[in-house]
C-alpha positions in Angstrom: 164.4 33.2 179.1 163.6 30.1 176.9 162.0 28.1 180.1 159.8 31.1 180.7 157.8 30.4 177.3 155.9 27.5 179.1 154.5 30.4 181.4 153.4 33.0 178.7 150.0 34.2 179.0 148.4 33.0 175.4 145.1 33.9 174.3 143.7 30.5 175.1 144.3 31.4 178.8 142.0 34.4 178.7 138.2 34.6 179.0 137.3 36.3 175.8 133.4 36.6 175.5 130.5 37.3 177.6 129.4 33.6 177.5 132.6 32.7 179.1 132.2 35.4 181.8 128.6 34.5 182.3 129.3 30.9 183.0 131.7 31.9 186.0 129.3 34.5 187.3 126.2 32.1 187.3 127.8 29.2 189.6 131.0 30.5 191.0 133.2 30.0 194.2 133.6 33.4 195.6 136.9 34.7 197.5 136.8 38.3 198.6 139.2 40.7 200.5 139.7 44.4 200.9 141.6 44.6 197.2 139.8 42.0 195.1 136.8 39.7 194.5 137.7 36.5 192.8 135.3 34.2 191.3 136.4 30.8 189.9 134.6 27.7 188.4 135.7 24.4 187.1 136.2 24.5 183.1 136.5 20.9 182.4 139.9 21.4 180.7 143.6 21.3 181.7 144.2 25.0 181.1 143.5 28.0 183.4 141.7 30.9 181.9 141.7 34.6 183.2 138.9 37.4 183.0 139.3 40.7 184.2 136.5 43.1 185.4 138.5 45.9 186.5 135.9 48.8 186.8 136.2 52.3 186.1 134.0 53.2 188.8 136.2 51.6 191.4 139.4 53.2 189.8 138.9 56.4 187.7 142.4 56.9 186.3 143.3 54.6 183.2 146.9 54.4 184.6 145.6 52.9 187.8 143.3 50.4 186.1 146.1 49.3 183.8 148.4 48.9 186.8 146.0 46.3 188.6 145.4 44.5 185.2 149.3 44.2 184.9 149.7 42.9 188.5 146.7 40.5 188.4 148.0 39.2 184.7 151.4 38.7 186.0 150.4 36.9 189.3 148.1 34.6 187.2 151.0 33.8 184.7 153.1 32.9 187.5 150.5 30.6 189.1 148.5 29.3 186.1 149.9 25.8 186.3 148.5 25.3 189.8 145.2 26.7 188.5 145.0 24.7 185.7 141.1 23.4 185.0 139.8 26.9 186.3 138.1 29.9 184.9 138.8 32.7 186.9 137.2 36.4 187.0 139.0 39.1 189.0 137.0 42.2 190.3 138.8 45.0 191.6 137.6 46.6 194.9 138.2 50.6 195.3 141.1 50.0 197.9 143.2 48.3 195.1 143.9 51.6 193.5 145.9 52.8 196.5 147.6 49.4 197.5 151.0 48.7 196.5 152.1 46.0 193.9 153.6 43.9 196.7 149.9 43.8 198.7 148.2 43.2 195.4 150.4 40.2 194.6 150.0 38.8 198.1 146.4 39.3 198.0 146.0 37.4 194.8 148.1 34.5 196.0 145.8 34.0 198.8 142.8 34.1 196.3 144.6 31.4 194.0 144.9 29.1 197.1 141.4 29.4 197.8 140.6 28.7 194.4 142.7 25.6 194.2 141.1 24.4 197.4 137.6 24.8 195.9 138.8 22.9 192.7 139.7 20.1 194.8 136.6 20.1 196.7 134.0 17.3 195.0 130.8 19.1 196.3 131.8 21.8 194.0 131.9 19.7 191.1 128.6 19.5 188.9 
């Protein structure tokens, strides 16, 4: 367990205010599938930050929204080293509420890879 401390999701790894979210929404690279829309943008630091926009409109039950958030946070935590330097906002789609955790993890892994590719693209840099 001592080794996993490096991968804990700290407060510094979260988008916490409207300005952080707005910056990502303003000019982001978008990745979308049946379960999630993921927006990412370079943050000019060496850490990855995650913001969640899990809507009540797409998932009415609090338990469903909480499950989706747990899956997204865990997937992000496991991949945050590869996502360093990115601000990421994850938005759920209605189909996410009925998907299995395994499908959600697989979907997010694909989104993380697309975000990494976008981060490496010099045309996406400001």
